[in-house]
C-alpha positions as a printed Julia matrix, in Angstrom:
270×3 Matrix{Float64}:
  88.25   96.2    -98.03
  91.19   97.97   -96.66
  92.39   99.17  -100.14
  88.66  100.38  -100.85
  88.53  101.96   -97.36
  92.34  103.66   -97.77
  91.23  105.34  -101.21
  87.82  106.09  -100.05
  89.44  108.34   -96.99
  92.2   109.7    -99.75
  89.24  111.22  -101.45
  87.59  112.36   -99.18
  90.62  114.31   -97.43
  91.38  115.37  -100.87
  88.21  117.24  -100.87
  87.52  118.13   -97.18
  91.23  119.1    -96.79
  91.62  122.41   -99.24
  88.23  123.54   -98.68
  88.51  123.54   -94.42
  91.85  125.11   -95.16
  91.64  127.65   -97.94
  88.01  128.2    -99.51
  85.69  130.69   -98.87
  83.42  130.34   -95.91
  80.68  130.16   -98.88
  82.19  127.4   -100.4
  82.71  125.52   -96.89
  79.49  126.27   -96.2
  78.14  124.52   -99.57
  80.3   121.4    -99.26
  79.24  121.2    -95.32
  75.3   121.42   -96.85
  75.98  118.75   -99.15
  77.18  116.59   -96.39
  74.16  117.21   -94.27
  71.55  116.88   -97.05
  73.03  113.25   -97.6
  72.96  112.49   -93.91
  69.45  113.46   -93.47
  68.49  111.13   -96.63
  70.16  108.12   -94.7
  68.31  109.05   -91.65
  65.23  109.36   -93.71
  65.95  105.46   -94.66
  67.15  104.59   -91.31
  63.37  105.69   -90.09
  62.01  103.42   -92.86
  60.69  106.1    -94.84
  59.29  104.53   -98.04
  60.0   104.93  -102.05
  61.04  108.6   -102.64
  60.63  109.33   -98.69
  64.29  109.75   -97.72
  65.19  111.95  -101.1
  61.8   114.24  -100.22
  63.11  114.15   -96.31
  66.89  115.22   -97.44
  65.37  118.11   -99.72
  62.98  119.06   -96.87
  66.77  119.18   -94.53
  68.19  121.21   -97.33
  65.39  123.69   -97.85
  65.36  124.14   -93.83
  69.04  124.68   -93.88
  68.32  127.57   -96.46
  65.94  129.03   -95.38
  67.04  128.99   -91.79
  70.19  131.23   -93.46
  68.27  133.39   -95.71
  65.72  134.02   -92.78
  68.27  134.59   -90.19
  66.73  132.0    -88.22
  69.21  132.43   -84.65
  72.03  129.94   -84.32
  71.2   129.87   -80.47
  67.95  128.98   -80.89
  68.79  126.24   -83.28
  71.29  125.11   -80.82
  69.24  125.35   -78.07
  66.56  122.98   -79.82
  69.43  120.57   -80.95
  71.03  120.35   -77.36
  67.2   119.7    -75.99
  67.19  116.78   -78.1
  70.28  115.18   -77.4
  70.0   115.95   -73.67
  66.39  114.58   -73.19
  65.84  112.27   -76.22
  69.09  110.98   -76.41
  69.34  109.14   -73.1
  65.93  108.37   -73.23
  66.25  106.38   -76.48
  69.3   104.6    -75.23
  67.48  103.16   -71.98
  64.14  102.79   -73.08
  64.98  101.74   -76.63
  61.35  102.73   -78.15
  60.69  100.84   -81.56
  60.45  102.83   -84.66
  57.18  101.11   -85.38
  55.41  103.73   -82.77
  54.13  106.04   -84.82
  54.64  109.14   -82.51
  58.09  108.04   -81.72
  58.68  108.12   -85.39
  57.07  111.13   -86.18
  59.33  112.64   -83.64
  62.22  112.0    -84.85
  61.59  113.0    -88.44
  61.09  116.46   -87.04
  63.87  116.56   -84.65
  66.13  115.28   -87.33
  65.9   118.37   -89.21
  66.73  120.36   -86.2
  69.54  118.39   -85.44
  70.87  118.81   -89.14
  70.15  122.55   -89.38
  71.58  123.2    -86.32
  74.69  121.09   -87.09
  75.19  122.97   -90.22
  75.45  126.34   -88.48
  77.47  125.12   -85.78
  80.16  124.11   -88.17
  80.16  127.15   -90.37
  79.94  129.11   -87.16
  83.61  127.47   -85.61
  84.5   127.89   -89.58
  84.03  131.52   -89.16
  86.02  131.62   -85.69
  89.29  129.67   -87.38
  90.27  126.61   -89.59
  92.08  125.77   -85.85
  88.66  126.28   -84.05
  86.73  123.94   -86.13
  89.59  121.39   -86.7
  89.77  121.39   -82.48
  86.17  120.56   -82.51
  86.28  117.4    -84.9
  89.71  116.49   -82.75
  87.54  116.18   -79.45
  85.51  113.49   -81.7
  88.42  111.89   -82.88
  90.44  111.62   -79.75
  87.56  110.17   -78.3
  87.05  107.6    -80.67
  90.34  106.69   -81.52
  91.05  106.81   -77.33
  88.21  104.42   -76.7
  89.34  102.1    -79.72
  92.8   101.42   -77.97
  91.84  101.58   -74.49
  88.96   99.47   -75.45
  90.78   96.73   -76.88
  93.54   96.74   -74.53
  91.3    96.73   -71.21
  87.85   96.49   -72.33
  85.86   94.07   -70.0
  82.75   95.71   -69.28
  80.07   96.33   -71.97
  79.11   99.97   -72.04
  75.64   99.12   -73.92
  75.76   95.75   -75.16
  72.1    95.33   -76.89
  72.99   98.38   -78.44
  76.63   98.25   -79.61
  78.21   95.32   -78.42
  81.75   96.32   -79.02
  81.76   99.44   -76.86
  83.06   99.26   -73.4
  83.15  101.46   -69.99
  86.84  101.02   -70.17
  87.0   102.65   -74.08
  84.93  105.58   -73.03
  87.35  106.33   -70.12
  90.44  105.89   -72.76
  88.75  108.42   -75.34
  88.02  110.65   -72.11
  91.58  110.96   -70.76
  92.79  111.14   -74.59
  90.93  114.08   -74.89
  91.65  115.95   -71.28
  95.39  115.22   -71.95
  95.5   116.75   -75.3
  92.87  119.44   -74.58
  94.99  120.54   -71.63
  98.2   120.48   -73.26
  96.57  122.57   -76.06
  94.98  125.11   -73.58
  98.23  125.45   -71.69
 100.33  126.22   -74.59
  97.85  128.59   -76.61
  98.46  126.31   -79.36
  96.9   127.34   -82.39
  94.47  129.56   -81.02
  91.62  130.07   -80.87
  90.64  126.61   -80.39
  87.72  124.82   -78.58
  90.23  124.0    -75.57
  91.72  127.68   -75.16
  88.32  128.94   -75.62
  86.68  126.94   -73.06
  89.53  127.96   -70.94
  89.2   131.89   -71.38
  85.43  131.48   -71.21
  84.73  129.17   -68.03
  88.22  128.53   -66.01
  90.29  125.96   -66.18
  87.69  123.44   -64.06
  84.47  124.25   -65.91
  86.51  124.09   -69.05
  87.57  120.76   -68.31
  84.27  119.9    -67.27
  83.12  121.0    -70.7
  85.07  118.76   -72.38
  83.88  116.05   -70.53
  80.15  117.17   -71.56
  81.2   116.91   -74.86
  82.94  113.58   -74.49
  79.84  112.34   -73.06
  77.6   113.49   -75.81
  79.73  112.26   -78.62
  79.33  108.52   -77.26
  75.34  109.26   -77.24
  75.32  110.52   -80.8
  77.45  107.34   -82.08
  74.88  105.03   -79.65
  71.91  106.35   -80.87
  72.98  106.03   -84.42
  73.6   102.52   -83.47
  70.49  101.82   -82.19
  68.56  103.4    -84.92
  70.59  101.11   -87.47
  69.73   97.87   -85.21
  66.02   98.96   -85.3
  66.25   99.28   -88.75
  68.18   96.03   -89.28
  71.13   97.45   -91.36
  74.82   97.3    -90.46
  75.42  100.65   -91.93
  73.6   103.83   -92.52
  74.48  103.34   -96.24
  77.2   102.52   -98.72
  77.61  106.15   -99.9
  81.4   105.84   -98.76
  82.82  102.66  -100.04
  84.47  100.87   -97.28
  83.37  103.18   -94.63
  79.76  102.87   -94.85
  77.68  105.92   -94.83
  77.86  109.44   -93.97
  75.66  109.35   -90.6
  78.42  106.62   -89.42
  80.95  109.3    -89.93
  79.65  112.22   -88.59
  76.97  110.98   -85.56
  79.39  111.75   -82.99
  79.56  115.27   -83.89
  75.87  115.96   -84.2
  75.29  116.37   -80.72
  78.91  117.91   -79.86
  79.03  120.68   -82.27
  75.84  122.49   -81.14
  76.53  121.58   -77.73
  79.91  123.05   -77.77
  78.92  126.25   -79.48
  75.91  126.9    -77.01
  78.31  126.11   -73.95
  80.74  129.01   -75.66
  77.89  131.28   -75.76
């Protein structure tokens, strides 16, 4: 399993890193588009679409992405709709745990998923347009929160964060992830390292106090995105969103925390 996991990670990095660093924005956008379409396919599977339903859903997501680009749909409007979903529907789902068999809720998630994926794509491309360091710093927020939560949870974890959804997550881990983001973010902003980054941009646009608050919001919603997908998987009765990435699970398993963070970050920067 470890060998498979490492090989998959190497292959992914061999593709993603050169494209992110050196490819024209169109090539980068196309690659992220493929990622989003596969994630939409997994979303359809988790929502228990039958037969060719997940494939059709992924195609709809891909077409929505293409048409939103060619029709010039305002990215800010997409970010706002995605943010509303994560701010309202995310906590509602985690607190109330509505079942997928409830037709209205399932239908809402199918519609909202298209908005979420299209907004995520536009956010990634917009961030890459600002610069490589900027888009990488956005990803770093989620990675730091995840890594910090893992190590803090292992060492200090006592109080379960959401035991019925993801038993391994603890409040101590979540706080550890937040501390990691605060420390690295503060250092990066104070030194203007590789600016513009999301850290330097927050300080420039919001000032130090609100910048740290904004980063805290992103950390919180990275947890919401992670738990939301865990809830969908639990209700679907599966461990991973798919087996597309051997040793790592599915695409959604890798980007779940990014789905809310990317549009919310871009929205806060106006």
